[in-house]
C-alpha positions as CSV (number, residue, x, y, z in Angstrom):
1,X,0.0,0.0,0.0
2,X,1.4,3.4,-1.0
3,X,1.8,6.3,1.4
4,X,-1.2,8.1,0.0
5,X,-3.4,5.0,0.2
6,X,-2.3,4.4,3.7
7,X,-3.2,8.0,4.7
8,X,-6.6,7.7,3.1
9,X,-7.2,4.5,5.0
10,X,-6.2,6.2,8.3
11,X,-8.6,9.1,7.5
12,X,-11.4,6.7,6.6
13,X,-10.9,4.8,9.9
14,X,-10.9,8.0,11.9
15,X,-14.2,9.1,10.3
16,X,-15.8,5.7,11.1
17,X,-14.6,5.9,14.7
18,X,-15.9,9.5,15.0
19,X,-19.3,8.4,13.7
20,X,-19.5,5.4,16.0
21,X,-18.7,7.7,19.0
22,X,-21.3,10.2,17.9
23,X,-23.9,7.6,17.2
24,X,-23.3,6.2,20.7
25,X,-23.5,9.6,22.3
26,X,-26.3,11.3,20.3
27,X,-28.0,8.5,18.4
28,X,-28.0,7.9,14.7
29,X,-30.8,10.3,14.0
30,X,-29.3,12.9,16.3
31,X,-25.9,12.9,14.5
32,X,-25.3,15.1,11.4
33,X,-22.6,14.5,8.8
34,X,-21.2,17.9,9.7
35,X,-20.7,16.7,13.3
36,X,-19.0,13.5,12.0
37,X,-16.6,15.7,10.0
38,X,-15.8,17.8,13.0
39,X,-15.3,14.9,15.3
40,X,-13.2,13.1,12.7
41,X,-11.1,16.3,12.2
42,X,-11.7,16.3,8.5
43,X,-13.2,18.8,6.1
44,X,-16.7,18.2,4.9
45,X,-15.4,17.6,1.4
46,X,-13.0,14.9,2.7
47,X,-15.9,13.2,4.4
48,X,-17.9,13.3,1.2
49,X,-14.9,11.8,-0.7
50,X,-14.8,8.9,1.6
51,X,-18.6,8.6,2.2
52,X,-20.7,10.3,-0.5
53,X,-23.9,9.6,1.5
54,X,-25.0,8.8,5.0
55,X,-25.9,5.3,3.8
56,X,-22.3,4.8,2.6
57,X,-21.0,5.8,6.1
58,X,-23.6,3.6,7.9
59,X,-22.6,0.6,5.7
60,X,-18.9,1.1,6.6
61,X,-19.9,1.3,10.3
62,X,-21.9,-1.8,10.1
63,X,-19.0,-3.6,8.4
64,X,-16.6,-2.4,11.1
65,X,-18.8,-3.4,14.0
66,X,-19.8,-6.8,12.5
67,X,-16.1,-7.5,11.9
68,X,-15.5,-6.8,15.6
69,X,-18.3,-9.1,16.6
70,X,-18.8,-11.8,14.0
71,X,-21.9,-14.0,14.4
72,X,-21.2,-17.4,15.8
73,X,-21.1,-20.2,13.2
74,X,-23.6,-23.0,13.3
75,X,-20.6,-25.3,13.4
76,X,-20.2,-24.6,17.1
77,X,-22.5,-27.6,17.8
78,X,-20.3,-30.1,15.9
79,X,-19.6,-33.1,18.1
80,X,-22.0,-31.9,20.8
81,X,-24.0,-35.0,21.5
82,X,-26.3,-33.7,24.2
83,X,-28.6,-30.8,24.7
84,X,-26.5,-29.8,27.7
85,X,-23.4,-29.6,25.6
86,X,-25.2,-27.6,22.9
87,X,-26.6,-25.2,25.5
88,X,-23.1,-24.8,27.1
89,X,-21.6,-24.0,23.7
90,X,-24.3,-21.5,22.8
91,X,-24.1,-19.8,26.1
92,X,-20.3,-19.5,26.0
93,X,-20.3,-18.1,22.4
94,X,-23.1,-15.7,23.4
95,X,-21.0,-14.4,26.3
96,X,-18.0,-14.0,24.0
97,X,-20.2,-12.2,21.4
98,X,-21.5,-9.8,24.1
99,X,-17.9,-9.0,25.0
100,X,-17.0,-8.4,21.3
101,X,-20.2,-6.4,20.5
102,X,-20.1,-3.9,23.3
103,X,-19.9,-0.9,21.0
104,X,-22.9,-1.9,18.9
105,X,-24.9,-2.7,22.0
106,X,-24.1,0.8,23.4
107,X,-25.4,2.2,20.1
108,X,-28.5,0.0,20.2
109,X,-29.3,1.1,23.7
110,X,-29.0,4.7,22.6
111,X,-31.3,4.3,19.6
112,X,-32.9,1.3,18.1
113,X,-31.5,0.8,14.6
114,X,-34.5,-0.3,12.6
115,X,-34.0,1.2,9.1
116,X,-31.6,0.8,6.1
117,X,-28.4,-1.1,6.5
118,X,-29.0,-1.3,10.3
119,X,-32.3,-3.2,9.7
120,X,-30.6,-5.5,7.2
121,X,-27.8,-6.3,9.6
122,X,-30.2,-6.7,12.5
123,X,-32.3,-9.2,10.4
124,X,-29.2,-11.2,9.6
125,X,-28.2,-11.3,13.3
126,X,-31.7,-12.2,14.4
127,X,-32.0,-15.0,11.9
128,X,-28.7,-16.5,12.9
129,X,-29.5,-16.3,16.6
130,X,-32.9,-18.0,16.0
131,X,-31.1,-20.8,14.1
132,X,-28.5,-21.2,16.9
133,X,-31.3,-21.4,19.5
134,X,-33.3,-24.0,17.6
135,X,-30.2,-26.1,17.1
136,X,-29.2,-25.9,20.7
137,X,-32.7,-26.9,21.9
138,X,-33.0,-29.8,19.5
139,X,-36.3,-31.6,20.4
140,X,-37.4,-28.6,22.4
141,X,-37.0,-26.2,19.5
142,X,-40.8,-25.7,19.2
143,X,-41.5,-25.6,23.0
144,X,-42.7,-22.1,23.8
145,X,-41.5,-22.2,27.4
146,X,-38.1,-23.7,26.5
147,X,-37.7,-21.0,23.9
148,X,-38.8,-18.2,26.2
149,X,-36.4,-19.2,29.0
150,X,-33.4,-19.5,26.6
151,X,-34.2,-16.1,25.0
152,X,-34.4,-14.5,28.4
153,X,-31.0,-16.0,29.4
154,X,-29.4,-14.9,26.1
155,X,-29.9,-11.2,27.0
156,X,-26.9,-9.0,27.6
157,X,-28.5,-7.7,30.9
158,X,-28.8,-11.2,32.2
159,X,-25.1,-11.9,31.5
160,X,-24.1,-8.5,33.0
161,X,-26.1,-9.1,36.2
162,X,-24.3,-12.4,36.8
163,X,-20.9,-10.9,35.9
164,X,-21.2,-8.6,38.9
165,X,-17.9,-7.1,37.9
166,X,-16.0,-10.1,39.2
167,X,-16.9,-13.1,37.0
168,X,-15.3,-13.8,33.7
169,X,-17.3,-14.7,30.6
170,X,-16.3,-18.3,31.0
171,X,-17.4,-18.3,34.7
172,X,-20.7,-16.8,33.8
173,X,-21.3,-19.3,31.0
174,X,-20.5,-22.2,33.3
175,X,-22.8,-20.9,36.0
176,X,-25.7,-20.4,33.5
177,X,-25.3,-23.8,32.0
178,X,-25.3,-25.4,35.5
179,X,-28.5,-23.5,36.4
180,X,-30.5,-24.3,33.3
181,X,-29.4,-27.8,32.3
182,X,-31.4,-29.7,34.9
183,X,-34.6,-27.9,33.9
184,X,-34.0,-28.5,30.2
185,X,-33.2,-32.2,30.9
186,X,-36.5,-32.6,32.8
187,X,-38.4,-30.8,30.1
188,X,-36.9,-33.0,27.3
189,X,-37.7,-36.1,29.4
190,X,-41.3,-34.9,29.9
191,X,-41.7,-34.2,26.1
192,X,-40.3,-37.6,25.2
193,X,-42.5,-39.5,27.7
194,X,-45.5,-41.3,26.1
C-alpha cells in the first residue's frame, strides 16, 4: 500500500470511529454528517470523498462493527451429543459475542437501529440467533417455554447481572449452564414420555 493510500485508510478509519462515537452519544438520527466531519477532524469535502452519502457511512460502520463481533457459526455444535453440551456452547459463544459487540450494543441502547443497513444487519443477526437457539434446543425447539427461557437468558443484561464485575465470561457461561441444564433435561424427558 502506498503512502497516499495508507493516509486515506487512516482518515477513513478516523471518520468511522468518529461516527461510532457520535452515534453512541447522540444516536444515529441525532448525528449530522457535519458533526461527523468535525469529530473526525476532516473537512466536509473529505468526508464526502470517503462517504458520498449517509448510507455509505452507515454501511462502513456496520462492516466495522460486524467484523469486531462476528456471528457465531452453526458449526459450534459439531460433536455436541447432548442438549447440555449444545446449551453450554451456545451460552459460551453468546458471552463472547457480548464481549466483542459492546460498541454496537451501546449504540443499540441509545437508539434502536430499525432502518436501512441497520435493519438488514439486524435481520441477519436475528435469523442467525434463531437458528442457533433452535439447534441448541433440538427436540425442544418448538416448545414455547423452553424458547422463552433461553431467549431470556441470552440477553446482555442477564449476563451482566451475573458478571457482577468479578466473574469472567467463561465463569458466567459455566454458571448459567449449571443453572438451566437440569430444567432442560427434565423438560426434554417430559416431552419424550408417552
